[in-house]
Every structure is written in C-alpha cells, then in structure tokens.
C-alpha positions in Angstrom: -19.7 -154.1 -107.2 -20.0 -157.9 -106.9 -23.3 -159.7 -106.8 -24.4 -163.2 -105.6 -27.9 -164.6 -105.9 -29.3 -167.1 -103.5 -32.9 -168.1 -102.6 -34.6 -165.2 -104.3 -32.2 -162.6 -102.7 -29.5 -160.8 -104.5 -26.6 -159.8 -102.3 -24.7 -156.9 -103.7 -21.4 -155.7 -102.2 -19.8 -152.5 -103.2 -16.1 -152.3 -103.7 -14.2 -149.6 -102.0 -15.9 -146.7 -103.7 -17.8 -143.6 -102.9 -21.6 -143.4 -102.4 -22.3 -141.7 -105.7 -20.6 -144.5 -107.6 -22.5 -147.1 -105.5 -25.8 -145.5 -106.3 -25.1 -145.4 -110.1 -23.9 -149.0 -110.1 -27.0 -150.3 -108.3 -29.4 -148.2 -110.4 -27.9 -149.7 -113.5 -28.2 -153.2 -112.0 -31.9 -152.6 -111.1 -32.8 -151.2 -114.5 -32.0 -154.6 -116.0 -35.1 -155.9 -114.2 -36.0 -156.7 -110.6 -36.7 -160.4 -110.0 -35.2 -160.9 -106.5 -35.0 -159.0 -103.2 -31.8 -157.0 -102.8 -29.5 -156.7 -99.8 -27.1 -153.8 -100.7 -23.9 -154.1 -98.5 -22.4 -150.6 -98.2 -20.2 -151.4 -95.3 -17.0 -150.6 -97.3 -18.3 -147.2 -98.5 -16.7 -144.4 -96.5 -19.0 -141.4 -97.3 -22.4 -142.6 -96.3 -24.8 -140.1 -94.7 -28.5 -139.5 -94.6 -28.5 -137.3 -97.7 -26.8 -140.1 -99.7 -29.4 -142.6 -98.5 -32.2 -140.2 -99.6 -30.7 -140.4 -103.1 -31.8 -144.1 -103.1 -35.5 -143.2 -103.2 -35.9 -144.0 -106.9 -34.4 -147.4 -106.2 -36.7 -148.0 -103.3 -39.7 -147.1 -105.4 -38.6 -149.6 -108.1 -38.3 -152.4 -105.6 -41.6 -151.5 -103.9 -43.4 -151.5 -107.3 -41.9 -154.9 -108.1 -43.1 -156.3 -104.7 -39.6 -157.0 -103.6 -37.6 -155.8 -100.6 -34.6 -153.5 -100.7 -32.4 -153.5 -97.6 -29.3 -151.4 -97.2 -26.5 -152.5 -94.8 -24.3 -149.8 -93.4 -23.0 -148.5 -90.2 -21.9 -145.2 -88.7 -25.1 -143.3 -89.3 -27.9 -142.2 -87.1 -30.6 -144.8 -87.8 -33.3 -142.6 -86.3 -32.8 -140.1 -89.1 -33.2 -142.7 -91.9 -36.3 -141.9 -94.1 -39.2 -144.4 -93.8 -39.1 -145.3 -97.5 -35.9 -147.2 -97.1 -34.8 -150.1 -94.9 -31.3 -149.5 -93.4 -29.8 -151.9 -90.9 -26.3 -152.4 -89.4 -25.9 -156.1 -90.2 -26.5 -158.7 -92.8 -28.5 -160.9 -90.4 -30.9 -158.0 -89.8 -31.2 -157.5 -93.5 -32.3 -161.1 -94.0 -34.8 -160.7 -91.1 -36.3 -157.6 -92.8 -36.8 -159.5 -96.0 -38.5 -162.4 -94.2 -40.8 -160.0 -92.3 -41.8 -158.1 -95.5 -42.5 -161.4 -97.3 -44.8 -162.4 -94.5 -46.5 -159.0 -94.7 -47.0 -159.3 -98.5 -48.4 -162.8 -98.0 -50.9 -161.5 -95.5 -51.9 -158.6 -97.9 -50.4 -155.7 -96.0 
C-alpha cells in the first residue's frame, strides 16, 4: 500500500492484493493514529464484495470517533447494498466531495 498526505487527507492506494490483505494493511496504518481524513483507493483489488466492505466496520468506527472521514473508492459492486456506516464511491472526485460535505456537517454540529 502506498500513501500520500495532502491538505488533511491521506490518500492510500492498495497494490494488487486481495481484500483481506488490504484490510489488515489499512488497520495497521490507522492504529498508528488518525490525524487526517482517509481516501482508501481499492480500485486495483479484484475480490471486493459487500461482505468484504462490512469487515471495514472497525475502521469506520475509528475514523468516526476521531471526527475524520473515511471514504472507500471501488467499482463493480452494488452501491445500494453498501452498509450505511461506510462511505463507498466509484471515483476519487466523489471521495473528495464526501469529505468536503462531512467537514461542513461537522462544522455545523451535525
């Protein structure tokens, strides 16, 4: 996994690996401390499904508790089946939009 930090957002891109490896890599990353929002780019992961995304619930809780946003970028899933506790979008642009909207919500006290 490679990471790049810009403007209070960490952009993490997984290498060509399976979802289980991606989850363990990002959990290890988050356990070092959450100081920025996270866009997790899973576009190169082949075995993404709703069950795999549900395994990210502990990570979503960590980011929510830290008042930061977590947005997953992936394709080839049924977005209507994605659980409400996690933000999943098909493009990087939409991920940035989600973070901006959630920052506004936090500033307004929602």
